[in-house]
N, C-alpha and C positions, 0 to 999 in steps of 0.2 A: 424515583420513578413511581408514578401514581398507578395503583392497582386497577386493572381494567375490570368493570363489572359485567355480569352475564347480560343484564338488561341492555347494555350499550351495543354488545354484539348482536343481540336479538333485533334491536331496532334498526341496526345498519344492514340487516340481511346477510350477515356473514355465514349463517347456517344453511343457506340455499345452495344445493349442489345442482348437478345436471340430471338429465333424464336417466332412468334406470338402465335403459338400452345402451347408453353411452358411458356407463361406468367402468372403472378400472379395478379388477378384483383386489389389487394390492392396497386399495383404499378402505377395504372392509373394516379394519380396526377403528377407523375415524368416522364411520358412518353410524348414526344413532337409529334412524329408521327410514322407511320409504312411505311417501305420502303423495297420493294422487300421481303416481308415476315418477316422482322426483325424490332423490336421495337427500336426506337431511343430515348435515354434518353435526357431530357431537361437539357442542361449544365448550364443554368442560375440558376436553382434550385440546381444543384450540387455545384456550386460556393457558393450560400447562405448557404447551409447546411455544407459545408466544413469549411467555415469561422466560423460558429457558434460552430462547434465541435472542431475546433483548438483552439478557445478562451477558451472553457471549459476545454480542456486537459491542456492548459497553466496555468490556475489557480490551477488545481489539482497538477501539477508539482511544482508550486511555493509554495504550502502549504507543500511540502516535502513528499507526499504520492506516492505510487507505482502504475503504470499502466501496466497490463498484456497484452501482444500482443499474439494473437493466429492466426497461419496460418500454416497448415500442408500440404496444396496443393502444388504440385511440382513448380508451377509458382511463388509462393509467399515466400516459406520457406527461400531461400537464401537471398532475399531482406530484409526480416524481421530481420533475424539474423545479417546481416551486419550492418544495421542502428540502431537497438534497442541496440545492444551491446555497441555501442559508448555512449548511453544515460545512461548506467548502469541501465537499466529497465529489468525486467524479461519477458521472452518470451517462447512460446512453438511452435516448428516447426517440432517436430516428432509426435508420437502418443499421442492424449489426453488421459490420464488415467482416467477412469470413477471415479468420487468422488474426483478429484484433489482439488477442492475447498470445496464441501459440506462435505467431510471427510478429512479436511485439516491436522487434527492431525496425521492421517496415512501417509499423504504425507510427513510431517515433520520427521516422523520415518525413511522413506526410505532415506531421505537427510542425516539423522544422521548415518545410516548405511554407506553411502558413506564416510562420515567424519571419522568414526571409522576405515575404512579400510586404509584411508590415514594415520590416526595416528599410525596404526600398522607398516607402512613402515618407520616411523620416530623414534619410541621408542624402536626398537629392537625386537618387537614381530614377525615381519615378518621373521626373520631368524630362529625362532624356528619351523616354519611351514614346513611340508614335501612338496614335489613337487606337489603332487595332490591337497593339500589344498591351495597352492599359486595360482594354476591355477583356481581353482574354485573361490577364492576371486577376482582374476583379471578379470574374466568374469562377475562376479557379479558387480564389480565396473564399467566396461565398460557399462553394461546395464543400471545401475543407472544414470551414467553420460548422457548417450544418452537420457533418459526420463526426468531426473530431474536436470541436470547439470545447465541449463539456468535458473532455478528458485531457486537455492541453497541459494541466499541472500534474498529471499522473506520469512521473518520471520512471516508474518501475511497475511490475506487475502488482496488482492489489493483493492485500492479505486475505480478503473475503469478497464474495459476490452475492448480491441480494437480487433475486429474479421474481418478477411478477408474470405468472403463467409460464411454466416450464415447457409446455407443448409448443407454444409460439416461439419461445426463445431456446429451442433445443440445440441450436448451434453454440450459443454462449455457454449452455450447460455442459455440452461435450468438451468444449475447450477448457473450461474450469475443471472438469473431472480428469482431463488429461494432464494437466499441470498441478494436480492435487491442491487446488485452491478450495477451501471450505465454501460450500454453497448453502445459503439460506433463501427460502423460497416459499411463496403462497402456493399451495397445492389444492386444486379442486378435485371433485370426485371422479374426473376423467383423466387424472394424472397418476403417475407412478412415483409415489414418495420414496421409493428405495434408491432413487438416483440422487436424492438430496440429503446433505448432511444434517441440516436443521430445517425439517419441514413444518410449515404452519398451515394445518388443514383450514381452508376458508374460501369463501366465493371470491374467485378471481376475475369476475366480470362486472360485477356492480360497483359503481363509482364510490358509494357510501362505504362498502366493505373495504376497498382498496385504501380509501382515506384513512380509515380507522386504524387498520394495521400499520400503515406506513407512519402515521402520527406517533403510534406507540413505540415503534422501532426508532424513529428519528429522535424521540425524546431521550431514549436510552443512550443513543450515541452522543447527544448533546451533554448528557450528564457525565459520560466518559471523557469528553473533551474538557469539561469544566474540572473534572478531578485531575486530570493531567496538568492543566494550567495552574491549579492551586498547589499541586505536588512541586511543580517546578519553582514556583514563587517561594515556597517554604525551603526548598533545597538552596536556592540562591540566598535566602536570608541566613541560613545556617552557615553556608560557606562564607558570607560576609562577616558573620560573628566570629567565626574561627580565625579568619585572616586578621581581624582587629585584636583578638586575643593573642595571636602569635606575634604580632607587631608590638604589642605591649609587654610581652614576657621578658625580653632581653633587657629592658629598662629596669625592671624590678630586680633582676639578678645583679646588675651593676651597683645598685644602691645597697643591697644586702651583703654583698660579697666584698671584703676588705682586700686591698692589694697585697697585704702581707702573706696571705695564704696562697699565693700563686704557684709556688713550685710544688705541685703534686703530680709529677710527671707520670707515674704509673697509672693513675686514674685516666689521665688525658689519652694515654696510649691505648688503653682497654676500650675507651669510647670510640677512638679513631678506627680501631680494628673492627669494632662491632658494627660500625656504620655501613661498610660495603655489602654486608649480607643482604640488606634491604634492596640495594642496587642490583643484586645478582638474581632477584626474584623474576620468574618467568614473565615475559613481556605480554601484555594483553592483545589478544588477536584483533586485527583490523577487518573491516568489511571489504574484502577484496573485490566483491561484485561491483563497487563503485568505479572499478577500472573498466573503461569502455572495451567490450569484447569478452570480458570474464563473466561467465554465468555461474550459477550455483555448483554445477558438477566440476568446472574447471577450478573454482575457488576451493572446493574440497580436496581436489588432487593436489593443488599447490600447497595447501596447509599441511597435508600428510606428508609432503616432501620436506617440510621444514620452513617453507616460505610463509611465515604467519602474519607478518606486518607489512605495511607499505615499504618500510626501510629495507626489509628482507628482499622483496621483489626488486626494489630500485638497485640494491647492491648485487643483484644477479645479472644474468645476460640473457639475450634472445636465444642463443644456442642451448644455454642450460635449461631454460624453460621448455624450448622444444623437445629436448631429450626427455624431460619429466612427462610431457604430454604424449610422446611417442609410445609409452608403455600401455596407452589406452587407444584402442582401434578407433573408437569414435571421436577422439579428440586429436589424433595425429594430423598434422598438416595445418592446424590453426595458425593464423598470422599474429605473432606475438611481438611484432616489430616496435610497437609503441608502448608496450605495457610497462617496461622498466622506466621509461620517461614519464608516464602518467603517474606510476607509483611514487617516483621522486617528487613530483609536484604535490601529491597528496600528503606525503610525509613531511613536507615543508609547510603545509597548510595553505598552499595556493589554490584554494578551491574555486574562486571566481575564474581565475585564469584557466584552470583545469576544465571547468564547465564549458567555457568558451571554445577551448580547443576540442573538446569531445563533441560539440555540436557540429564540427567541421569534419569529424571522422566518419568512416563508413564501416560500422560494426567492429571498431577497433583499428581499422586500417586507414592509412593516410589516402585521401581521394586522388585518384589519377589526375 
């Protein structure tokens, strides 16, 4: 990641804040001085916070998680869409729909509607519709594309959210805070940085300022994605080498070991007894949230009850799961009718079939 220079920020006008009468007192630590009634942002603190935020975003990208960018103001929307699209990250540059994160199940339904209309155009259903129905579906598709097209690939809540102007995007900020999603944001002198986990003091109105900050952030994310790609390639290479070494090992033993020394029964028995110890090691926990209808809280409760893997859930029953959930008032009454079947498909590795079926479910319940 290239180090940002003080002069670059100065030339982009990152230091210009709002009028003194519009300032937020919480921004006092980030203000350098007042000049002609305008607050000047301390660029040394901008650089420090930007580097800290970039490093954190790089690690999130390296872990393979999604970062949601939000910028609906006119100066920022085109900049965000052009740069974030290259990173294959979700973004919102039109209207922020209330409940986009807190009511994510409904958001996913809207995205599925869009996919259903696309499917109608390919499977021949489209030709059976009359002119009026086609027009209605086309307009509905355009509206959904405008509001949800940029987050169509976001199958679950993002690991972090980056906001340009937290005052304009106050609804997105509140939803992220409610869900404990880390917030990265550009904060101007009229904003309250205490609401943001990783504030970047900067001018959030000037196009040049927004471009410079976003370019730096996107470059860090790009590096994180490259590191992940290289690490994966290296791991695949090591796994292939180990597999080849394992396949070659028995051949060497056959050549070196003569047939005369076969009857060492005690040694063979010791090895046979020692082997099952590895098999009895604790099973690795599965991500139960991949079951439609199971959220973070439910996954935590099921794990605490001993249902750690997909196989455990598949081997249980709907009644047993309901009994586990009934101990928690907020979870009692949840519909678990399909969870065991979903877990069984996940345990067998039938992910394509499971995803196709989940798209037809309604929050984990079979549609009426």
